[in-house]
C-alpha positions in Angstrom: 2.0 -5.0 -14.1 2.8 -7.8 -16.1 -0.2 -9.1 -18.8 0.0 -12.8 -20.3 -2.6 -13.5 -23.1 -3.2 -16.9 -24.4 -5.4 -17.6 -27.2 -6.1 -21.1 -28.3 -4.1 -21.9 -31.3 -2.5 -18.3 -32.8 -3.2 -15.2 -32.8 -5.6 -13.7 -36.3 -4.1 -9.9 -36.1 -5.3 -9.7 -39.9 -8.8 -9.2 -38.6 -8.8 -9.5 -35.1 -7.4 -7.4 -31.8 -7.2 -8.6 -28.2 -8.2 -6.3 -25.3 -7.7 -6.6 -21.4 -10.3 -4.5 -19.6 -9.9 -3.5 -16.1 -12.2 -1.8 -14.2 -10.1 0.4 -11.9 -12.2 1.9 -9.8 -12.3 -0.1 -6.5 -15.9 -1.3 -7.2 -16.0 -4.8 -7.4 -17.5 -4.8 -11.0 -16.2 -7.2 -13.7 -15.9 -5.7 -17.2 -18.4 -8.1 -19.2 -19.1 -8.2 -23.1 -22.3 -7.4 -23.0 -22.3 -3.0 -23.1 -25.4 -2.5 -25.2 -27.1 -3.6 -22.1 -24.9 -3.1 -18.9 -23.6 0.1 -20.2 -20.1 -0.5 -19.7 -20.7 -1.4 -16.4 -17.3 -1.2 -14.7 -15.2 -0.2 -17.9 -12.4 2.1 -16.9 -9.3 1.2 -18.8 -8.0 -1.0 -21.4 -4.8 -2.2 -23.1 -5.3 -3.1 -26.9 -3.2 -5.2 -28.7 -3.8 -4.8 -32.5 -2.1 -4.3 -36.0 -2.0 -1.1 -37.6 -0.3 -0.5 -40.9 0.7 -4.6 -40.9 2.3 -3.3 -37.0 1.6 -5.1 -33.8 1.3 -2.8 -30.9 -0.4 -2.3 -27.7 -2.4 0.7 -27.1 -3.8 2.5 -23.7 -6.9 3.8 -23.8 -9.7 5.6 -21.1 -13.5 5.5 -20.9 -14.1 8.7 -20.4 -17.7 9.1 -18.8 -18.9 13.0 -17.4 -20.3 12.8 -13.7 -23.8 12.6 -13.6 -24.6 10.9 -17.1 -25.8 7.4 -17.9 -24.3 7.8 -21.5 -21.9 5.9 -22.7 -18.8 6.4 -22.2 -16.2 8.3 -24.8 -13.4 6.6 -25.6 -9.7 8.1 -25.4 -6.4 7.1 -26.1 -3.9 7.3 -23.1 -0.6 8.9 -24.5 1.7 6.1 -23.1 5.1 6.4 -23.5 7.2 3.7 -24.8 8.9 3.0 -21.2 5.3 2.8 -19.7 3.7 0.0 -22.2 5.8 -2.5 -23.6 4.7 -5.3 -25.6 6.4 -9.3 -26.4 4.6 -10.6 -29.0 5.5 -14.1 -29.1 6.5 -14.6 -25.2 6.1 -18.3 -25.0 7.6 -18.6 -27.8 4.3 -21.1 -29.6 3.0 -18.0 -31.0 -0.3 -18.2 -28.7 0.9 -15.6 -26.1 1.6 -12.2 -26.1 2.8 -10.3 -22.7 2.3 -6.7 -22.2 4.0 -4.7 -18.9 2.7 -1.9 -18.1 3.0 1.1 -15.7 0.1 1.1 -13.3 -0.1 5.0 -13.5 -1.8 4.7 -17.1 -4.9 4.5 -14.7 -4.7 8.0 -13.5 -5.2 9.2 -16.6 -7.8 12.1 -17.2 -9.0 13.5 -20.1 -8.2 17.0 -20.4 -11.2 18.1 -22.2 -14.8 17.8 -21.5 -16.2 15.8 -24.4 -20.0 16.0 -25.1 -20.5 12.4 -24.4 -22.2 10.2 -28.2 -25.5 8.9 -27.6 -24.2 5.9 -29.2 -21.2 3.7 -28.1 -19.6 4.2 -31.7 -18.9 7.8 -31.2 -15.2 8.8 -32.2 -13.9 10.9 -29.6 -13.6 14.4 -30.0 -9.9 15.0 -29.1 -6.7 12.6 -28.4 -4.8 14.0 -25.4 -1.4 12.6 -25.2 1.7 12.7 -22.8 1.7 11.8 -19.6 -1.3 10.6 -17.5 -3.1 13.3 -15.0 -2.1 12.1 -11.2 -6.3 13.1 -10.5 -9.2 11.2 -12.5 -12.0 13.7 -13.5 -15.2 13.0 -15.4 -16.5 9.6 -13.5 -16.2 11.1 -10.0 -14.4 8.0 -8.9 -10.6 7.4 -8.1 -8.8 4.6 -8.6 -8.8 1.9 -6.6 -6.5 -0.9 -4.7 -8.7 -3.8 -5.9 -9.0 -3.8 -9.9 -11.3 -6.6 -12.1 -10.5 -7.7 -15.5 -11.5 -9.5 -18.4 -9.7 -10.9 -21.5 -12.0 -9.7 -24.9 -11.0 -11.1 -28.5 -12.6 -7.8 -30.5 -13.6 -8.6 -34.4 -11.9 -5.2 -36.1 -8.6 -3.5 -35.9 -6.9 -1.1 -33.6 -7.3 2.4 -35.9 -11.1 0.9 -36.3 -11.5 1.1 -32.4 -10.3 4.4 -32.3 -12.5 6.0 -34.8 -15.7 4.0 -33.8 -15.2 4.2 -29.9 -16.1 0.1 -30.2 -15.3 -2.9 -31.6 -17.3 -6.1 -31.4 -16.7 -8.6 -29.0 -16.6 -12.0 -30.1 -15.0 -14.1 -26.7 -14.7 -13.3 -23.2 -13.0 -15.4 -20.3 -16.7 -16.1 -19.2 -18.8 -18.9 -20.2 -20.8 -17.1 -22.1 -18.3 -16.0 -24.7 -19.2 -13.3 -26.5 -22.8 -12.9 -24.7 -21.3 -13.3 -21.1 -23.1 -12.0 -17.8 -21.6 -14.5 -15.3 -17.7 -14.2 -15.1 -16.1 -12.8 -11.9 -12.8 -12.2 -12.6 -9.8 -12.6 -9.7 -9.6 -9.5 -7.7 -6.6 -8.0 -8.2 -4.6 -5.9 -5.2 -2.7 -3.9 -6.6 -0.9 -2.3 -3.6 0.8 -5.9 -3.0 2.9 -8.1 -4.8 1.2 -11.0 -6.4 0.8 -13.1 -9.6 -1.9 -14.7 -10.2 -1.0 -17.9 -11.6 -2.4 -19.4 -14.9 -6.2 -18.8 -15.3 -8.4 -20.6 -17.9 -11.4 -19.8 -20.2 -14.4 -21.3 -18.5 -15.7 -24.1 -21.0 -19.2 -22.8 -22.4 -20.1 -21.2 -25.6 -17.2 -19.7 -27.5 -15.6 -18.7 -30.3 -14.3 -21.1 -33.1 -11.4 -20.1 -34.3 -7.8 -20.7 -33.4 -7.9 -17.3 -31.8 -10.5 -18.3 -28.9 -9.2 -17.7 -25.8 -7.5 -19.7 -23.6 -6.5 -17.9 -20.7 -3.7 -15.7 -19.2 -1.4 -14.5 -15.9 -1.4 -11.5 -14.0 1.9 -10.5 -12.3 2.0 -7.1 -9.4 5.2 -5.5 -8.4 3.7 -2.2 -6.4 
């Protein structure tokens, strides 16, 4: 799958990071930025692009929620290989777009341990599994569906803090409400088929007033 992520003018990797969050369960729920009120509904996997030590890189994460619990999920890094997760930092030559190409098998990641979720979303992961994703998802009891939903977020903070805190403040999203949006419904992505969404754009409304406010993107898939 190929994801193009556009901001209005230019990225600010010195203070912000950028996330594509997927709901891969097939439930049809769009991940929204209001995680305190919706308890991370629709959060399955995230691709986060940001800087650690001056280097801009892509990172993949899995939201692990043990079965039969309503506690916030624990964030786990997915041990993606360079072939499974490829970043082109300035893919349009204008400084306001990056493209990530990734293997959908990353969505099959399964935590290899059974962590105890923290009562807060800012918990540090108890371990960092690496290597190839497991073919059988566990934890939430929900497998990977053929129809995915998504959202784009601008995150305040560095990727290193995302890993240590378990979350970062969302300061912009594709929905009209920006950081506080509750209404955005993403296009449904049937990952069993070849598609290209074509360019889509942020909904007009209350958005970040900064050069790296969201603009839109494009998602293409090759099954």
